[in-house]
C-alpha positions as CSV (number, residue, x, y, z in Angstrom):
1,M,0.0,0.0,0.0
2,I,1.4,3.3,-1.1
3,V,0.4,6.3,1.0
4,T,1.2,9.9,0.1
5,I,0.7,12.6,2.7
6,D,0.6,16.3,1.8
7,F,2.2,17.9,4.8
8,N,1.3,21.3,3.4
9,S,-2.4,20.5,3.1
10,E,-5.0,22.0,5.5
11,E,-6.6,18.6,5.7
12,A,-5.5,16.7,8.8
13,I,-3.0,13.9,8.3
14,Y,-5.2,11.3,9.8
15,I,-8.0,12.3,7.4
16,Q,-5.7,12.1,4.5
17,L,-4.6,8.6,5.6
18,R,-8.2,7.5,6.2
19,N,-9.2,8.7,2.7
20,Q,-6.3,7.0,1.0
21,I,-7.1,3.7,2.7
22,I,-10.8,4.0,1.6
23,L,-9.7,4.8,-2.0
24,G,-7.4,1.8,-1.8
25,I,-10.3,-0.4,-0.9
26,A,-12.5,1.1,-3.6
27,H,-9.8,0.6,-6.3
28,S,-9.3,-3.0,-5.0
29,Q,-5.7,-2.3,-4.1
30,I,-6.6,-3.4,-0.6
31,R,-9.1,-6.2,-0.3
32,E,-11.4,-7.7,2.2
33,G,-9.3,-9.7,4.7
34,D,-6.1,-7.9,3.9
35,N,-4.0,-6.7,6.9
36,L,-3.0,-3.1,7.0
37,P,0.5,-2.2,8.1
38,S,0.9,-2.0,11.9
39,V,0.5,1.4,13.4
40,R,4.3,1.6,14.1
41,E,5.3,0.4,10.6
42,L,3.0,2.8,8.8
43,A,4.0,5.7,11.0
44,D,7.7,5.0,10.4
45,N,7.2,4.6,6.6
46,I,5.3,7.9,6.3
47,G,7.3,9.8,8.9
48,I,4.3,10.6,11.1
49,N,3.3,10.1,14.8
50,M,1.9,6.6,15.7
51,H,-1.0,8.4,17.4
52,T,-2.0,9.8,14.0
53,V,-2.1,6.4,12.4
54,N,-4.0,5.0,15.4
55,K,-6.6,7.8,15.0
56,A,-7.1,7.0,11.3
57,Y,-7.4,3.3,12.1
58,T,-9.9,4.0,14.9
59,I,-12.0,6.1,12.6
60,L,-11.9,3.4,9.9
61,K,-13.1,0.9,12.5
62,Q,-15.9,3.2,13.6
63,E,-17.0,3.6,10.0
64,G,-17.0,-0.1,9.3
65,Y,-14.0,-0.4,7.0
66,V,-11.6,-2.3,9.3
67,K,-11.7,-4.5,12.3
68,L,-8.9,-4.2,14.9
69,D,-7.6,-7.4,16.2
70,R,-4.8,-7.6,18.9
71,R,-3.1,-10.5,17.1
72,K,-3.7,-9.5,13.4
73,G,-3.8,-5.7,13.8
74,A,-6.0,-3.7,11.4
75,V,-7.8,-6.0,8.9
76,V,-10.0,-4.7,6.1
77,A,-13.6,-5.8,6.9
78,V,-16.1,-3.7,5.0
79,D,-19.3,-3.3,7.0
80,A,-22.1,-5.5,5.7
81,D,-24.8,-3.2,7.1
82,R,-26.0,-1.9,3.7
83,M,-29.0,0.0,4.9
84,K,-26.9,2.0,7.4
85,A,-24.3,2.7,4.6
86,I,-27.1,4.0,2.3
87,E,-28.4,6.3,5.1
88,D,-24.9,7.7,5.7
89,L,-24.3,8.1,2.0
90,T,-27.6,9.9,1.6
91,A,-26.8,12.4,4.3
92,Q,-23.3,13.1,2.8
93,M,-24.7,13.4,-0.7
94,R,-27.5,15.8,0.4
95,M,-24.8,18.3,1.5
96,I,-22.7,17.8,-1.6
97,L,-25.7,18.3,-3.9
98,A,-26.8,21.4,-1.9
99,E,-23.3,22.9,-2.5
100,A,-23.6,22.0,-6.2
101,V,-27.0,23.6,-6.5
102,C,-25.6,26.8,-4.9
103,R,-22.9,26.8,-7.6
104,N,-25.4,26.3,-10.4
105,I,-24.2,22.8,-11.4
106,S,-26.9,21.0,-13.3
107,C,-28.3,17.6,-12.5
108,Q,-26.8,16.3,-15.8
109,E,-23.4,17.6,-14.9
110,I,-23.6,15.9,-11.5
111,H,-24.6,12.6,-13.1
112,E,-21.7,12.9,-15.5
113,V,-19.2,13.5,-12.7
114,M,-20.6,10.6,-10.6
115,D,-20.5,8.3,-13.6
116,Q,-16.9,9.2,-14.3
117,I,-15.9,8.7,-10.7
118,F,-17.7,5.3,-10.6
119,R,-15.8,4.2,-13.7
120,E,-12.5,4.9,-11.9
121,F,-13.3,2.2,-9.3
122,S,-13.4,-1.5,-10.0
123,C,-16.9,-1.6,-8.4
124,C,-18.4,-2.5,-11.8
125,N,-16.6,-5.9,-11.6
126,R,-17.9,-6.7,-8.1
127,E,-20.9,-8.8,-7.3
128,G,-23.8,-6.3,-6.7
129,G,-21.7,-3.5,-8.3
130,A,-22.9,-0.7,-10.4
131,D,-23.7,-2.6,-13.6
132,D,-25.9,0.3,-14.9
133,V,-23.1,2.9,-15.0
134,V,-22.9,4.2,-18.6
């Protein structure tokens, strides 16, 4: 797993790390059951504090992307609670779409952006994936 941190970004390092792990899962670079590097190993490789990695892993656990096991460490385990995931996505999308409406972005433009992003992920090859993406 290659992680690139922008130390000049206003976005917190633990959020950048969280986001890159989620993108890695979405792109199938990291798969269900894969072990993530240990907190110490990842912190050393990136050159950040162990507490920062631990915070990112804790958030990923809370969000249902990983399970933390004392023996195995952080293991990718995408939450199977689909209804909760849809509720969370709806809340996040509502805000994103409100921002788009305020910036006069059309529904068609939003769909085009979403379709393009979906094509970037390997989700179309997964069971139950987005087969209807044009």
